[in-house]
FITOR-712199 format. One record per residue (C-alpha): residue in three letters; x, y, z; chain. Coordinates in steps of 0.5 Angstrom, whole numbers, plus 500, padded with zeros to 3 digits. Example, Ala and Ser with C-alpha at 12.3 -4.5 7.8 and 13.67 -1.06 7.14 Angstrom:
! FITOR-712199
  rest    X    Y    Z  kette
   ALA  525  491  516      A
   SER  527  498  514      A
END
This chain:
! FITOR-712199
  rest    X    Y    Z  kette
   MET  500  500  500      A
   ASN  503  506  498      A
   ARG  504  512  503      A
   SER  502  519  501      A
   PRO  508  524  501      A
   ASP  509  527  508      A
   PRO  507  534  508      A
   GLU  512  540  506      A
   PRO  515  542  513      A
   ARG  513  549  515      A
   THR  516  554  519      A
   ALA  513  559  523      A
   PRO  512  565  519      A
   ALA  518  571  523      A
   GLY  516  577  525      A
   ARG  509  576  526      A
   PRO  506  582  530      A
   ASP  504  578  536      A
   ASP  511  576  536      A
   ARG  513  584  536      A
   ARG  508  588  540      A
   ARG  511  582  546      A
   HIS  519  583  544      A
   ARG  517  591  545      A
   ALA  513  589  551      A
   ALA  519  586  553      A
   ALA  524  591  553      A
   ARG  519  597  555      A
   GLY  519  593  562      A
   ALA  527  591  562      A
   LEU  528  599  560      A
   ARG  523  600  566      A
   GLY  526  596  571      A
   ALA  533  599  569      A
   VAL  530  605  571      A
   ALA  528  604  576      A
   LEU  534  600  579      A
   GLY  538  607  578      A
   CYS  533  610  582      A
   ALA  534  606  587      A
   ARG  542  606  587      A
   LEU  541  614  586      A
   ARG  538  614  593      A
   GLY  542  609  595      A
   ALA  548  613  594      A
   GLY  552  617  600      A
   GLY  550  623  596      A
   GLY  543  621  594      A
   LYS  542  619  601      A
   LEU  545  627  604      A
   GLY  541  630  599      A
   PHE  534  627  600      A
   ALA  536  629  608      A
   MET  537  636  606      A
   ALA  530  636  602      A
   ALA  527  634  608      A
   ALA  530  638  613      A
   ILE  529  645  608      A
   SER  522  643  607      A
   LEU  520  642  615      A
   GLY  524  648  616      A
   TYR  521  653  611      A
   GLY  514  650  613      A
   ALA  514  651  619      A
   MET  517  659  617      A
   ALA  510  658  613      A
   ILE  507  657  619      A
   VAL  510  662  623      A
   LEU  508  668  618      A
   ARG  501  666  618      A
   LEU  500  667  625      A
   ASP  504  673  626      A
   ASP  501  676  619      A
   GLY  494  673  617      A
   THR  493  673  610      A
   THR  500  673  608      A
   ALA  503  672  601      A
   LEU  509  667  601      A
   GLY  511  667  594      A
   GLY  518  670  596      A
   LEU  519  664  601      A
   LEU  517  659  596      A
   GLY  521  663  591      A
   SER  527  662  596      A
   ALA  526  654  598      A
   ALA  526  653  590      A
   ARG  534  656  590      A
   TRP  535  652  596      A
   LEU  533  646  594      A
   SER  535  647  587      A
   TRP  543  647  590      A
   VAL  543  644  596      A
   ALA  538  638  596      A
   ALA  540  637  588      A
   GLY  546  639  588      A
   PRO  549  633  592      A
   ILE  544  627  587      A
   ALA  547  630  581      A
   LEU  554  629  584      A
   ALA  553  622  586      A
   ALA  550  621  579      A
   ALA  556  624  575      A
   HIS  561  619  579      A
   ASP  563  614  575      A
   ARG  556  610  575      A
   PRO  557  606  570      A
   ALA  564  603  573      A
   ALA  560  602  579      A
   ASP  555  597  575      A
   ARG  560  593  572      A
   ALA  563  592  579      A
   GLU  557  590  582      A
   GLY  554  586  576      A
   ILE  548  592  573      A
   GLU  551  591  567      A
   ALA  551  582  566      A
   LEU  543  583  568      A
   ALA  541  588  564      A
   ALA  544  584  558      A
   ALA  542  578  561      A
   ARG  535  582  560      A
   GLY  536  583  553      A
   LEU  538  591  554      A
   SER  544  594  550      A
   ARG  549  598  553      A
   ALA  547  604  550      A
   SER  541  603  553      A
   LEU  543  602  560      A
   HIS  546  608  560      A
   GLY  540  611  557      A
   ALA  536  608  563      A
   ARG  541  612  568      A
   SER  541  618  565      A
   LEU  533  618  566      A
   ALA  534  616  572      A
   ALA  539  621  574      A
   MET  534  626  572      A
   LEU  528  624  575      A
   GLU  531  624  582      A
   VAL  534  631  581      A
   GLY  527  633  578      A
   ARG  524  630  584      A
   VAL  528  632  590      A
   ILE  526  639  587      A
   ALA  520  639  585      A
   ALA  515  634  590      A
   PRO  518  639  596      A
   LEU  516  644  593      A
   ALA  509  641  591      A
   LEU  508  641  598      A
   LEU  510  647  601      A
   SER  505  651  595      A
   ALA  499  646  597      A
   LEU  501  648  605      A
   ALA  502  655  603      A
   ALA  496  656  600      A
   LEU  491  652  606      A
   LEU  495  658  610      A
   SER  494  664  605      A
   GLY  487  666  608      A
   SER  483  668  602      A
   ALA  482  665  595      A
   LEU  485  669  591      A
   LEU  492  668  595      A
   ALA  490  660  595      A
   LEU  489  660  588      A
   GLN  496  664  586      A
   HIS  500  660  591      A
   LEU  497  654  587      A
   ALA  500  657  581      A
   PHE  506  659  583      A
   GLY  507  652  586      A
   ALA  505  649  578      A
   ALA  511  653  576      A
   LEU  516  650  581      A
   VAL  514  643  579      A
   LEU  516  646  572      A
   PHE  522  649  575      A
   GLY  523  642  579      A
   ALA  522  637  572      A
   VAL  526  643  568      A
   SER  532  642  573      A
   GLY  532  635  573      A
   VAL  532  634  566      A
   THR  539  640  565      A
   LEU  542  638  571      A
   GLY  541  630  572      A
   GLY  542  629  564      A
   LEU  550  633  565      A
   ALA  551  628  571      A
   ALA  550  623  568      A
   ALA  553  625  561      A
   SER  560  628  565      A
   GLY  561  620  569      A
   ARG  559  616  563      A
   VAL  564  621  559      A
   ALA  569  622  565      A
   GLY  568  617  569      A
   ALA  572  617  576      A
   ARG  573  625  573      A
   GLY  567  625  572      A
   ARG  564  630  578      A
   SER  570  635  576      A
   LEU  567  635  569      A
   PHE  560  636  572      A
   LEU  562  642  577      A
   ALA  566  645  571      A
   LEU  561  646  566      A
   THR  556  648  571      A
   LEU  561  652  575      A
   VAL  565  655  570      A
   PRO  561  658  565      A
   TRP  557  661  571      A
   ALA  563  665  574      A
   LEU  565  668  567      A
   ALA  558  669  564      A
   ASP  558  672  572      A
   LEU  563  676  570      A
   ALA  561  678  563      A
   GLY  555  681  567      A
   ASP  549  676  564      A
   SER  549  670  568      A
   ARG  544  667  564      A
   TRP  549  664  559      A
   SER  551  658  564      A
   ILE  545  653  566      A
   PRO  545  656  574      A
   GLY  544  662  571      A
   ALA  538  660  566      A
   LEU  534  656  572      A
   GLY  535  662  576      A
   ALA  532  666  570      A
   PHE  527  661  569      A
   LEU  525  661  577      A
   SER  525  669  577      A
   PHE  520  669  571      A
   ALA  516  665  574      A
   GLU  515  668  580      A
   ARG  513  674  576      A
   SER  508  669  572      A
   ALA  505  668  578      A
   GLY  503  675  580      A
   GLY  509  677  584      A
   LEU  509  673  589      A
   ALA  517  674  590      A
   GLY  520  679  595      A
END
């Protein structure tokens, strides 16, 4: 009895839409995990711990001052207080975190097996660099924006009038935007400095930040530097929120 010939073996079609979607979803999940790990590692670094401790101290101090002013003066505009808190947070709280991000994170990740773990999950080295940069931006922005949002909400509660409360909330929204811009600028520069200069990343970050600021200040316009540009952005936010500063 003759057997019918075996059918031609069929191969699974390559690159099916479902497979591509699963691959993209897995890549996004791995990238999100790398960013979350980068954030956790920054918070656990010495500079990260110092930055968040300073943010808590500044928040408590300015919150107490806002309450004292409200008790002494009654209905009070607290925009100047909020602007001052933003400046202190951007220097004293965000600075240590940015320096931690600039301190050769790639070498630390290699030594502690993070790069090998990322490679096992399909993340390229370039993607891991991007995750470190995003983590630095998030942590620097968070340590500025989150306390300012809380202080702005407190100022609105202490305002004593609906108009002042709305002004404080509007200023708070501008301050949160200031925190986001600071996070992208300082965090991105810090991560790039650590990647380019390695163990000298902090020195490079400080040089790129402070030297142009000093030169621009000598030239009479500090806005041509990162600290000066951020300060100008904050001053514009103060004016746009109704002239609450000062």
